[in-house]
C-alpha positions, 0 to 999 in steps of 0.5 A: 703761485696761486691767484687768489682773487680773479674774475676770469668770467668777465667779459674782458676775457671772453676773447682770449681766456685760454691765452690769459691762462696760458700766459699765467701758468708760463709766468708760474701761476698754477691755480686761480680762485675765481670769485663770485660777486652776484647770481650770475658771476657765481654761476660762471665761477662754478662753471669755470671751475667745473671745466678746469681743475686749475680754477676753484670757485666762490660764490656770493653777493657783493655789497653793491648788489646787497638789494637782491637780498634786503631793502633800504631799511635792512629787511630781507626781501621775499626773494631773499631765501630763494637766492640764498638757497641757490648760493647754498646749492652752488657752494655744494658743487665741486671746486667751490671753496668759499663764500664771497666776495662779501662785506660792506662798501661805503665808497660807492654805496650802490646799495643802501647801507642797511641792506648791505649789513643784512646781506653781509650778516646772512652770508656770514651765517651761510658760510658757518653753515656751510663750514666754508671760509669768506672772502671780504670785500671792504671799502671805506668801511673797515670799522663798520665791517669788522665790528659787524663780524665781531657781533655776528660772528666769524665763521670758524673756517676764517676769512681773507680780507681781499685787496687789503687797504685798511690801517693798523687796527684792521691789520692787527684785527685780522691777524688776531683772528686768524685771517689773512690779508689779500695783497694785489697790485696797489702794493706796487703803487707809489701812493700805497700805504701798505709798505710801511703799514705791513711791517709795522703790523707784524705781517709776515709771509704767513699772513698774506695771500697773493691776488690780482682782482683782474681785470682790475687793479694792474701792478706797475708796470702795467698801470692803465691796461687790463690786469691778468694773472700773469702780472701776479709775479710783479706783486709778488716780487714788491711784497717780498721786498716789503716783507724782507723774504725772497720772492720764491719763498714768498710764492711757495709760502702764500701757496701753503697759506691758500691751502690752509685757509680754503682747504685745497689747492688747485689742480696739479697743486692739490697733490703737493703736501702744503706742509712742504711749501712752508 
């Protein structure tokens, strides 16, 4: 398996990061995509990827930090070109495979909504220029995000909708455009709508990625604890039940999906022909 969305750079892992990775590998997780969300975390992701072949990286500005790029009216700030140039340079480093996480978050609204829209727009353009796929963060803003993406244009390398929590329309939007759905711990929660929604939308094992979003969103039975990549097995087992496939098949299929979207596999997995995993 590959943990397609994790934040190993976070302070929560500083004391035992190597042990966390070791437990994950022992549980069958052989690769990690460490996702950037602001300048500091993007730099840290690149550094992690440079020091461990099992880790790949993404770089980007989260909607919470969209005010780094644009003002409350959605106008680009004077410092925005330099920040975008830094992201462009970071994206050229070895092991960087995506722009993200980017999107709209109208739940917390930590940046003004016009700023979020502008930040998403310019980073979609950046992903297109770099020929990289996108990792979308969307919260309480699915109609707005999907409409903006359709207006600006989805990068040719497509995208994953991280921690997917949308409705039937959003799921079908993703499938119609060749995007993947990132599924994590919430699929194991009793309150989750995903066990009903995914089959109703026609989602198959070929349409999803496994993720943790660690240190957040731990699956059952680890709720209330720090999440980590070793717990991906719990998510895989539950999602396999939902989709009606064996867990082992889902594990190999999602690894192939990862390779198809990001164009590579981490570490030793990169030597595997992804077509044999399908």
